[in-house]
C-alpha positions in Angstrom: -101.1 -52.1 37.9 -97.5 -53.0 38.6 -96.3 -56.5 37.7 -95.4 -58.9 40.4 -91.8 -58.9 41.5 -90.0 -61.9 43.0 -87.0 -61.3 45.2 -84.8 -64.3 46.1 -82.5 -63.9 49.1 -79.7 -66.3 49.5 -78.0 -65.5 52.8 -76.0 -68.7 52.7 -74.6 -67.8 49.2 -75.4 -71.4 48.0 -73.5 -72.1 44.8 -76.5 -74.0 43.3 -78.8 -71.1 43.8 -76.2 -68.6 42.5 -75.7 -70.7 39.3 -79.5 -70.9 38.8 -80.0 -67.2 39.3 -77.2 -66.3 37.0 -78.6 -68.7 34.3 -82.0 -67.0 34.6 -80.5 -63.5 34.0 -82.3 -62.2 30.9 -83.0 -58.4 31.0 -84.9 -58.5 27.7 -87.3 -60.9 29.3 -87.6 -58.8 32.5 -85.3 -61.1 34.6 -82.3 -59.6 36.2 -79.8 -61.2 38.6 -78.3 -58.7 40.9 -75.1 -59.6 42.7 -74.4 -56.8 45.2 -70.7 -55.7 45.5 -69.2 -57.7 48.4 -68.5 -55.8 51.6 -70.5 -52.7 50.7 -73.7 -51.3 52.3 -73.9 -48.0 50.4 -77.0 -47.2 48.3 -74.6 -45.8 45.7 -73.0 -49.3 45.1 -76.4 -50.9 45.1 -77.6 -48.5 42.5 -74.5 -49.2 40.4 -75.0 -52.9 40.8 -78.6 -52.6 39.5 -77.5 -50.6 36.5 -74.8 -53.1 35.7 -77.3 -55.9 35.9 -79.4 -54.1 33.3 -76.4 -53.6 31.1 -76.1 -49.9 31.6 -72.8 -48.0 32.0 -72.9 -47.5 35.7 -69.5 -45.8 35.8 -71.0 -42.8 34.0 -73.9 -42.3 36.4 -73.5 -39.4 38.8 -77.1 -39.1 40.1 -79.8 -41.7 40.7 -83.3 -40.4 41.4 -85.9 -42.8 42.9 -89.6 -42.5 42.1 -91.8 -41.3 43.6 -89.6 -38.4 44.5 -92.1 -37.2 47.1 -90.8 -40.1 49.3 -87.2 -38.8 49.2 -85.8 -36.7 52.0 -85.6 -32.9 51.3 -81.9 -32.2 50.6 -82.0 -28.4 50.2 
């Protein structure tokens, strides 16, 4: 069974919420705060932002595969 995931959306970009979310960032405890790159809508940037939030070297990533792969479009 997958653990529950909480997603907090802050469309108003409230500074109090942002500070609280950044203070809660603790990947070792399973808490990440993801701040999407401003002005982007690309999945590539979102994937890099997720990796950065996890402390991974996103600049070295060339391919991101989502699971389950049977849900991905066929790109042959």
